[in-house]
C-alpha positions in Angstrom: 117.8 129.4 107.0 118.0 131.5 104.1 115.7 130.9 101.1 118.6 130.6 98.6 120.2 128.2 100.8 117.2 126.3 101.4 116.7 126.2 97.6 120.4 124.8 97.2 119.7 121.8 99.6 116.4 120.9 98.0 118.1 120.7 94.5 120.0 117.7 96.1 116.6 115.9 96.6 116.5 112.7 94.4 113.4 113.1 92.1 111.0 110.1 91.0 112.9 107.2 89.8 109.6 105.6 88.2 107.2 108.6 87.8 103.6 107.2 87.1 101.5 109.4 84.6 98.2 107.9 86.0 99.1 109.5 89.3 100.4 112.7 88.1 103.5 112.5 89.4 106.1 115.3 88.7 108.9 116.8 90.8 108.3 119.8 93.1 110.6 122.7 91.6 112.9 123.1 94.2 112.9 127.0 94.0 108.8 127.0 94.3 109.4 125.0 97.2 111.9 126.7 99.0 109.8 130.0 98.1 106.6 128.7 99.7 108.3 127.0 102.8 110.2 130.1 103.6 107.4 132.3 103.3 105.4 130.3 105.5 108.0 130.4 108.4 109.4 133.9 107.7 106.1 135.8 107.2 103.9 133.6 109.3 105.8 131.5 111.6 103.8 128.4 110.5 106.6 125.9 110.3 109.0 126.1 113.6 108.2 123.6 115.7 104.8 122.8 114.3 103.4 119.1 113.2 103.2 119.1 109.3 101.1 117.0 106.9 102.5 116.6 103.4 99.9 115.0 101.2 100.9 113.3 98.0 104.6 113.6 99.5 106.2 112.1 96.2 110.1 112.1 96.7 109.7 114.5 99.8 110.7 117.8 98.8 108.0 119.5 100.8 108.4 117.1 103.9 112.4 117.7 103.7 112.2 121.2 103.5 109.7 121.8 106.2 112.1 119.7 108.5 115.1 121.9 107.2 113.0 125.2 108.1 112.2 123.9 111.7 109.1 121.8 111.4 109.1 119.5 114.6 107.5 116.8 112.8 106.4 115.8 109.5 103.9 113.3 108.3 104.4 112.3 104.7 101.4 110.5 103.0 101.8 109.0 99.6 100.2 106.2 97.5 102.8 104.9 95.3 105.4 102.5 96.5 107.9 103.7 94.2 107.8 107.0 95.5 107.9 105.9 99.2 111.3 104.3 98.3 112.5 107.6 96.7 111.0 109.3 99.8 112.8 107.0 101.9 116.0 107.1 100.2 116.0 111.2 100.5 115.1 110.7 104.2 118.4 108.6 104.8 120.7 110.8 102.4 119.8 113.8 104.5 119.9 111.8 107.9 116.3 113.1 108.9 114.8 111.2 111.6 111.2 113.2 112.3 109.4 112.2 109.1 107.0 109.7 109.4 105.6 107.9 106.0 102.2 106.6 105.7 101.1 104.8 102.7 97.7 106.1 101.6 95.2 107.6 99.4 94.8 111.3 100.2 91.4 111.5 98.4 89.9 108.7 100.6 91.9 109.0 103.7 92.1 112.9 104.2 90.0 113.4 107.1 91.6 110.8 109.3 94.8 113.1 109.2 93.7 116.6 109.3 92.8 116.7 113.3 96.4 116.1 114.2 98.1 118.8 112.4 99.2 122.3 112.3 99.9 122.6 108.7 99.4 120.8 105.4 101.9 121.3 102.5 100.8 120.2 99.4 101.1 120.9 95.7 98.6 119.1 93.4 
């Protein structure tokens, strides 16, 4: 998939319906997400058929983009239940079936996840 095509798809991801300032929630820019994911795969082969961990997944721009680029599976970790609802809506809208969602705090649960994944994508 071309970077511009990926960016176009990611522009369709529904952003936070109820962003929380105390959690520093902001939308990941589709251009940034597409550029990062495209580079990860085209330059390094780091997504195709790999298991990806998206920490602080929010609405799922990086999770969904990872699947579109060819990730074998994605686990999205998010603390906020409103963001998880937005993420679930986006997964349904894009008809994706290989993203698992875990509600958790990445600052305290991180070591529990890391040994099981090839790549970690996160924008803090």
